[in-house]
C-alpha positions as CSV (number, residue, x, y, z in Angstrom):
1,M,72.6,273.1,33.3
2,K,68.7,275.7,33.7
3,T,69.1,278.3,36.0
4,V,66.2,280.1,37.4
5,G,66.3,283.6,39.0
6,I,63.9,285.4,40.9
7,I,63.9,288.7,42.3
8,A,62.7,289.4,45.8
9,E,62.6,291.5,49.2
10,Y,61.3,288.3,51.3
11,N,60.2,290.5,53.7
12,P,59.6,288.2,55.5
13,F,60.1,284.5,53.3
14,H,56.5,282.7,53.5
15,T,54.5,279.4,52.2
16,G,53.6,281.9,48.9
17,H,57.9,282.3,48.4
18,K,58.5,278.0,49.0
19,Y,55.5,277.8,46.4
20,Q,57.4,279.7,43.2
21,L,60.4,277.7,44.3
22,D,58.9,274.6,44.9
23,Q,56.9,275.3,41.1
24,I,60.1,276.4,39.8
25,R,61.9,272.8,40.3
26,Q,58.7,271.2,39.2
27,M,57.6,273.1,36.0
28,L,60.4,274.7,34.9
29,H,63.0,271.8,35.4
30,A,65.3,273.7,37.1
31,D,69.1,273.1,38.1
32,Y,70.1,276.0,39.8
33,I,67.7,278.9,41.4
34,V,69.2,282.5,41.6
35,I,67.7,285.1,43.9
36,A,69.1,288.7,43.5
37,M,67.1,290.1,47.3
38,S,66.8,293.5,48.5
39,G,69.5,294.6,51.2
40,D,68.4,295.9,54.6
41,F,66.1,298.3,53.0
42,V,63.0,297.5,50.8
43,Q,61.1,299.3,48.1
44,R,58.2,300.6,50.0
45,G,61.2,303.0,51.8
46,T,61.6,301.1,54.8
47,P,63.6,299.3,56.5
48,A,63.8,295.2,55.7
49,L,61.3,293.0,58.9
50,F,65.0,291.0,59.0
51,P,68.3,291.6,58.3
52,K,69.4,290.7,55.3
53,H,71.5,287.7,55.8
54,L,69.2,285.9,58.5
55,R,66.4,286.3,54.9
56,T,69.1,285.0,52.9
57,R,69.3,282.5,55.1
58,M,65.8,281.7,54.7
59,A,65.2,281.5,51.5
60,L,68.7,279.3,51.3
61,S,67.2,276.7,53.8
62,C,64.3,276.7,51.7
63,G,65.6,275.5,48.0
64,A,67.3,279.0,47.2
65,D,71.0,277.9,45.7
66,L,72.0,281.8,45.5
67,V,71.6,284.8,47.1
68,V,73.2,288.2,45.6
69,E,72.7,291.8,46.7
70,L,70.6,294.3,44.9
71,P,72.2,298.1,46.0
72,V,70.0,299.9,47.9
73,S,69.7,302.5,45.6
74,V,68.4,299.9,43.3
75,S,66.4,298.0,45.9
76,T,64.2,301.2,47.0
77,A,63.4,302.2,43.8
78,S,60.5,303.0,41.9
79,A,59.1,300.1,40.3
80,E,61.1,300.3,37.3
81,G,64.4,301.4,38.5
82,F,64.0,298.3,40.8
83,A,63.2,296.1,38.1
84,K,66.2,297.8,35.9
85,G,68.5,297.1,37.6
86,A,68.1,293.5,39.3
87,V,67.6,292.2,35.9
88,R,70.9,293.9,35.6
89,L,72.5,292.1,38.4
90,L,70.6,288.6,37.4
91,F,71.3,289.0,33.4
92,G,75.1,290.2,34.1
93,L,75.6,286.7,36.0
94,G,76.0,285.2,32.7
95,V,73.7,282.0,33.9
96,T,70.3,283.2,34.4
97,D,68.0,281.6,31.6
98,V,64.8,282.0,33.1
99,L,63.2,284.9,34.9
100,C,60.6,283.6,36.9
101,F,58.0,286.3,38.6
102,G,54.5,286.0,40.6
103,S,51.8,287.7,38.7
104,E,48.3,288.6,39.0
105,S,48.2,287.5,35.7
106,T,50.1,284.7,33.3
107,D,49.6,285.6,29.9
108,T,53.3,286.4,29.4
109,Q,53.0,287.5,26.3
110,L,50.2,289.8,26.6
111,L,53.2,291.7,29.5
112,M,56.0,291.9,27.0
113,E,53.3,293.3,24.4
114,L,52.2,296.0,27.4
115,A,56.4,296.4,27.8
116,R,57.1,297.3,24.0
117,I,54.5,299.9,24.5
118,L,55.9,301.5,27.7
119,L,59.2,301.2,26.0
120,K,58.6,302.5,22.8
121,E,56.0,305.2,24.0
122,P,53.9,305.6,20.9
123,E,53.2,309.2,20.3
124,P,49.6,308.4,20.2
125,Y,49.7,306.7,23.8
126,R,52.1,309.5,25.0
127,Q,49.0,312.2,24.4
128,L,46.8,310.0,26.4
129,L,49.1,309.8,29.2
130,T,49.7,313.8,28.7
131,E,45.3,314.2,29.0
132,S,45.5,311.4,31.5
133,L,48.1,313.1,33.7
134,K,46.0,317.3,33.3
135,E,43.5,315.1,35.1
136,G,45.4,314.8,38.3
137,L,45.4,311.0,38.0
138,S,48.7,309.8,39.8
139,F,51.7,308.7,37.4
140,P,50.5,304.9,38.2
141,A,47.0,305.5,37.2
142,A,47.9,307.9,34.4
143,R,49.5,305.2,32.5
144,S,46.5,302.3,33.0
145,N,44.3,304.6,32.0
146,A,46.3,305.3,28.9
147,L,47.1,301.5,28.3
148,T,43.4,300.7,28.7
149,L,42.6,303.1,26.3
150,Y,45.6,302.9,23.4
151,T,45.0,298.7,23.1
152,H,40.9,299.4,23.1
153,N,41.5,296.6,25.9
154,P,39.0,297.8,28.6
155,Q,40.1,294.7,31.1
156,L,43.7,295.4,30.9
157,A,42.4,298.3,33.7
158,A,41.7,295.9,36.2
159,L,44.9,294.3,35.4
160,L,47.3,296.8,35.6
161,S,45.8,298.2,39.2
162,K,47.2,294.8,40.5
163,P,50.8,295.1,41.9
164,N,52.6,292.1,40.7
165,T,51.4,292.4,37.4
166,I,52.7,296.1,37.5
167,L,56.8,294.8,38.4
168,G,55.9,292.1,36.4
169,I,55.4,294.0,32.9
170,E,58.3,296.1,34.6
171,Y,60.9,293.2,34.5
172,C,59.7,292.6,30.6
173,K,60.5,295.9,30.1
174,A,64.4,296.0,31.9
175,I,64.6,292.4,29.5
176,L,63.6,294.7,26.5
177,S,65.5,297.5,27.0
178,L,69.0,295.7,28.1
179,K,68.6,293.5,24.8
180,S,69.1,290.3,27.2
181,S,68.5,286.4,26.6
182,I,66.7,286.0,30.0
183,Q,63.4,284.6,28.9
184,P,60.1,286.0,31.5
185,Y,57.9,283.3,33.1
186,A,54.7,285.1,34.8
187,L,53.8,282.5,37.8
188,K,50.6,282.8,38.8
189,R,50.3,284.3,42.3
190,E,48.3,282.4,44.6
191,G,46.8,282.8,48.0
192,S,46.6,286.7,49.1
193,G,47.0,289.7,47.6
194,Y,49.4,292.3,47.9
195,H,47.9,294.6,50.0
196,D,46.1,291.4,52.4
197,T,46.4,291.5,55.6
198,D,44.0,288.0,56.4
199,L,46.6,285.3,57.7
200,S,43.6,283.5,56.5
201,D,45.3,282.0,53.7
202,T,48.0,279.1,52.7
203,F,49.7,281.7,51.1
204,P,49.7,284.8,53.2
205,S,51.3,288.2,52.1
206,A,54.4,289.6,53.4
207,S,52.2,292.7,54.5
208,G,49.9,290.4,56.2
209,I,52.4,288.8,58.3
210,R,54.4,292.2,59.4
211,T,50.5,293.9,60.1
212,Q,49.5,291.3,62.6
213,L,52.9,290.0,63.8
214,F,53.1,291.5,67.1
215,K,49.1,290.8,67.3
216,E,49.2,287.2,67.5
217,P,51.6,284.4,69.2
218,L,54.3,283.4,67.4
219,A,52.8,280.2,67.2
220,C,50.3,281.6,64.9
221,F,52.4,282.2,62.0
222,Q,53.8,278.5,61.9
223,D,51.3,277.8,59.1
224,Q,52.9,281.2,57.3
225,I,56.3,280.5,57.8
226,P,58.1,277.4,55.9
227,S,59.2,274.8,58.7
228,P,63.0,274.9,57.3
229,A,62.6,278.9,57.9
230,F,60.4,279.1,60.8
231,S,63.4,278.4,63.5
232,V,65.3,281.1,62.0
233,F,61.5,283.6,62.4
234,K,61.3,282.3,66.1
235,K,64.7,282.9,66.9
236,A,64.7,286.7,66.0
237,I,61.5,288.1,66.6
238,E,62.5,286.5,70.1
239,E,65.3,288.0,70.3
240,G,63.9,291.0,69.1
241,L,66.5,290.9,65.9
242,Y,64.0,292.9,63.8
243,L,63.4,296.6,62.7
244,T,60.0,298.6,62.3
245,E,60.2,302.0,60.5
246,S,59.4,303.7,64.0
247,D,63.0,301.6,65.2
248,L,64.2,305.0,62.8
249,D,62.3,308.0,63.6
250,P,64.6,309.9,65.8
251,L,66.9,309.7,62.9
252,Y,64.3,311.0,60.2
253,R,64.1,313.7,63.3
254,Y,66.9,314.3,62.9
255,R,67.7,315.1,59.0
256,L,64.2,316.7,58.9
257,L,66.0,319.1,61.5
258,L,69.1,319.3,58.9
259,E,66.9,319.8,55.3
260,T,65.5,322.9,53.9
261,P,63.1,322.9,50.3
262,D,66.3,323.2,48.5
263,S,68.5,320.7,50.0
264,L,66.0,318.0,50.0
265,Q,65.3,318.6,46.4
266,Q,68.7,316.6,45.6
267,Y,67.2,313.2,46.9
268,L,65.5,310.5,44.5
269,D,62.3,310.6,44.0
270,M,61.9,314.0,45.4
271,N,60.8,317.3,43.7
272,E,60.2,320.9,45.0
273,D,56.7,320.0,45.8
274,L,57.1,317.9,48.0
275,A,60.2,318.9,49.0
276,R,58.4,322.2,50.4
277,R,55.3,320.4,51.8
278,I,57.9,317.9,53.8
279,C,59.6,320.7,55.3
280,T,56.2,322.5,55.9
281,C,55.0,319.4,57.9
282,A,58.1,318.9,59.5
283,W,57.3,319.9,63.4
284,E,54.7,317.3,62.7
285,Y,56.5,314.8,62.5
286,S,55.3,312.1,65.1
287,T,55.8,308.8,63.5
288,F,57.2,307.7,59.5
289,T,53.8,306.0,58.7
290,E,51.5,308.9,59.9
291,F,54.3,312.3,58.9
292,A,53.9,310.1,55.1
293,S,50.8,309.9,55.5
294,K,50.3,313.5,56.0
295,V,52.6,314.8,53.8
296,K,50.5,312.9,51.3
297,T,48.5,313.8,48.1
298,K,46.3,312.8,45.2
299,N,48.9,313.5,42.9
300,I,51.6,311.7,44.9
301,T,51.3,308.4,46.5
302,Q,52.9,306.8,50.1
303,T,54.9,304.7,49.2
304,R,57.2,307.4,47.2
305,I,56.9,309.5,49.8
306,Q,58.3,306.5,52.0
307,R,60.7,306.6,49.6
308,A,61.8,309.6,49.1
309,L,62.4,310.3,53.1
310,L,64.2,307.0,53.1
311,H,66.5,308.4,50.1
312,A,67.0,311.7,52.3
313,L,68.1,309.7,55.6
314,L,70.2,307.4,53.5
315,Q,71.4,310.2,51.4
316,I,70.9,308.2,47.8
317,R,70.8,310.6,44.6
318,H,69.6,308.9,42.1
319,T,69.2,304.7,41.1
320,P,72.7,304.3,38.9
321,S,71.9,303.6,35.7
322,D,74.6,300.7,35.2
323,F,76.8,298.9,37.6
324,H,79.1,295.6,37.2
325,Y,79.8,293.6,40.7
326,A,77.2,291.5,42.1
327,H,77.3,291.0,46.3
328,I,77.4,286.9,47.4
329,L,74.7,286.7,50.6
330,G,74.8,283.4,50.4
331,F,74.9,280.1,48.7
332,R,74.3,276.4,49.7
333,K,78.0,274.1,49.0
334,A,75.7,272.0,47.0
335,S,75.9,274.5,44.2
336,S,79.4,275.6,43.8
337,S,79.8,274.7,40.6
338,L,77.4,277.4,39.8
339,L,79.8,279.9,41.2
340,S,82.8,278.2,39.0
341,Q,79.9,279.1,35.7
342,I,79.7,282.8,36.6
343,K,83.2,283.1,37.0
344,K,83.2,281.5,33.7
345,R,80.8,283.5,31.6
346,G,79.3,287.0,34.1
347,S,80.4,290.5,33.1
348,M,80.4,291.2,36.6
349,P,82.9,290.5,39.8
350,L,82.1,288.2,42.1
351,L,82.2,289.8,45.8
352,S,82.1,287.3,48.6
353,K,84.2,289.3,51.2
354,A,82.6,292.8,51.1
355,A,85.8,294.4,52.2
356,D,87.9,292.8,48.9
357,A,85.5,296.3,46.9
358,A,88.5,298.6,46.8
359,L,89.7,295.5,44.7
360,L,88.2,295.1,42.7
361,L,85.4,297.6,41.9
362,P,86.2,300.5,39.8
363,P,85.8,303.6,41.2
364,A,81.9,304.0,40.1
365,D,81.0,301.0,41.4
366,N,83.0,301.0,44.3
367,A,81.1,303.8,45.4
368,L,77.5,302.5,44.5
369,F,78.7,299.3,46.7
370,Q,80.0,301.6,49.5
371,E,76.6,303.7,49.4
372,T,75.0,300.1,50.3
373,V,77.7,299.1,53.1
374,F,76.5,302.9,54.4
375,A,72.3,301.4,54.5
376,S,73.7,298.4,56.0
377,N,76.2,300.0,58.5
378,L,73.4,301.8,59.4
379,Y,70.8,298.8,60.1
380,Q,73.3,297.4,61.9
381,T,73.3,300.4,63.9
382,M,69.8,300.6,65.2
383,L,69.7,296.7,65.2
384,S,72.7,296.5,68.1
385,Q,71.2,299.5,70.3
386,K,68.0,298.0,70.6
387,T,69.3,295.0,71.3
388,G,72.0,295.5,73.4
389,Q,74.4,293.1,71.0
390,P,77.3,293.7,69.6
391,F,77.7,295.4,66.0
392,I,78.6,294.0,63.3
393,H,80.3,295.3,60.1
394,E,79.5,295.1,56.7
395,Y,83.1,294.3,56.2
396,S,82.8,290.7,59.4
397,Q,79.9,289.9,58.2
398,P,80.1,286.2,56.9
399,V,78.5,284.9,53.9
400,V,76.1,282.5,54.7
401,I,76.7,278.9,53.7
402,L,74.0,276.1,54.3
């Protein structure tokens, strides 16, 4: 039995994601594909466009066998925390042989080499990083510059500016640090770049779909969303079953009224300078995106600011160093034997009913899970208020089975 893992947001699921699933079947001869997926909030510090159970259904309808949820403090963490938590989850299932990820570079050996440098941080590299930071570069830019100088490889600068490659290196770092038996496999990212908003490409970016979604008729997206998933996509948009960052604006205004520079510093991704800047600008809050842009400085990326604001809203204080559970969002009936193998070989309990967490999990893991339950209930509350449909508590959400 060969099982391949994917770490994803599917925000939303599109043809590029279907291509990855198909390539895994054809090139890696996978018997099963397991998705470690972000829940209702994602790494860019915003709510996912669609609730997690709809995105799970889209993934399963297009070839995934099992979807398990990342804790919210992992799914909204920086690249390092996101990668380590996601790899930990796939490793803990006990069945994942390969981690496949899209990357602008398919040189997995090079990515592993860079990961080893970042993990060990040799003194010469550390000095170069310190010097780059003193020059006023943001941390991602400083790290890219230091790696390029340390390896004497000028081609790395372009490579390390690519978001998928950066994340791929973090996956490799996580595999090494966890001493995992999982083998990394970099699949060539085809089509639009991560930040591209043009939909003319065969494989668009998720950000492009989100940007154009409310500017074009739904029929325009039939080529971007695989046909098995398009009916779910179309129905969700028509019924208003989606959230954008602006839907949370009243909650952010309320949260900022409660916070001080000192209290803000307790949240993940927040430091003293950022906390003070947020409080100074709080009265100028108009929309989430505009406010994050207003607070942005040369040394702090807008994405980090968005994550920090979200962590304040959800009251997330840290990314877990360890956790031992897997919350099932959905699976295919034909893949039920995979669940049996996970129960035999895995090192963490499988949660199919959220309400069972208190009985099955130790206090620390249950607290982590309840943090995610709160985030999902908040998402559902805003969705219910927006659509007029009944609120569904996380404990009552059924597992998606196809």
